[in-house]
C-alpha positions as CSV (number, residue, x, y, z in Angstrom):
1,M,-21.0,-17.9,-8.0
2,E,-23.8,-16.6,-6.7
3,R,-23.7,-12.7,-5.7
4,K,-24.5,-11.4,-2.4
5,R,-26.9,-8.5,-2.4
6,G,-25.4,-5.4,-2.0
7,R,-22.0,-5.6,-2.7
8,Q,-19.8,-5.7,-5.9
9,E,-18.1,-8.1,-6.8
10,D,-14.3,-6.9,-7.4
11,D,-11.0,-8.3,-6.9
12,G,-8.7,-5.8,-6.1
13,R,-8.2,-4.2,-8.9
14,R,-9.7,-0.8,-8.4
15,N,-7.6,-0.6,-5.5
16,I,-5.2,2.8,-6.1
17,I,-3.4,2.2,-3.3
18,G,-0.9,-0.6,-5.1
19,T,-0.6,1.5,-8.3
20,R,1.2,4.4,-5.5
21,L,2.1,2.2,-3.6
22,R,4.9,1.4,-6.4
23,E,5.3,4.7,-7.4
24,A,6.4,5.6,-3.6
25,R,8.6,2.9,-2.8
26,L,10.2,3.3,-6.4
27,G,10.6,6.5,-5.8
28,A,11.7,6.6,-2.3
29,A,15.4,7.8,-2.0
30,P,17.8,5.6,-2.3
31,P,14.7,3.1,-3.7
32,L,13.0,0.4,-1.6
33,S,13.4,-3.2,-2.6
34,M,10.1,-5.0,-1.5
35,A,11.9,-6.6,1.3
36,T,13.3,-3.6,2.4
37,L,10.0,-2.1,3.3
38,S,9.4,-4.9,4.9
39,R,11.8,-5.2,7.7
40,R,11.2,-1.6,7.8
41,L,7.6,-1.7,8.8
42,L,8.4,-4.3,11.3
43,L,11.5,-2.9,13.6
44,E,10.0,1.1,13.3
45,Y,6.5,0.8,13.1
46,N,4.9,-2.7,14.6
47,V,3.2,-3.9,11.0
48,D,4.1,-7.1,10.4
49,L,4.2,-7.3,5.7
50,S,5.5,-9.7,4.2
51,A,7.5,-8.8,1.0
52,N,4.6,-11.3,-0.9
53,A,2.0,-8.8,0.6
54,I,3.7,-5.9,-0.4
55,A,3.5,-7.3,-4.2
56,K,0.2,-8.9,-3.7
57,I,-0.8,-4.8,-2.8
58,E,1.3,-3.7,-5.9
59,H,-0.6,-6.0,-8.2
60,G,-4.3,-5.5,-7.1
61,T,-4.6,-9.0,-5.8
62,R,-5.2,-8.0,-1.9
63,Y,-6.5,-5.0,-0.5
64,A,-4.6,-2.5,2.8
65,N,-6.0,-2.4,5.6
66,D,-6.1,1.4,7.4
67,Y,-3.2,0.8,9.8
68,E,-1.0,-0.7,7.0
69,V,-1.5,2.3,4.6
70,A,-0.3,4.4,7.7
71,A,2.6,2.5,8.7
72,V,3.6,2.4,4.8
73,A,2.7,6.5,4.6
74,R,5.3,7.3,7.6
75,A,7.5,4.7,6.5
76,L,8.4,6.6,2.3
77,N,7.5,9.7,3.5
78,I,4.5,9.6,2.0
79,R,0.8,11.6,2.9
80,G,-1.4,9.0,3.3
81,D,-4.1,11.1,1.5
82,W,-2.2,10.9,-0.7
83,F,-2.2,6.8,-1.1
84,L,-6.2,7.0,-1.2
85,G,-6.5,9.1,-4.4
86,L,-7.4,12.5,-1.9
87,T,-4.3,14.9,-3.4
88,E,-2.1,15.0,-6.2
89,H,1.2,16.0,-3.6
90,P,2.5,12.7,-1.8
91,Q,4.7,15.1,0.2
92,P,3.1,16.5,3.9
């Protein structure tokens, strides 16, 4: 496989959002299933992120788009910068 100049090969496992997404989803009161979070994102924020896509993000095999991170942060009442690892305090 040929590597493009200036780009590192990356399978998504360096993406810290997945670990924090799972932590926030399961730490919600009550904890949310992937399907419940998916429905909330669609109904409340008009973001179509399937339960399967959430699983892939959590497992590091899919990246999250910026608008998806913003919607998930709002849906879980978590600071967006926490998902990016810029703060250790998840609550706004």
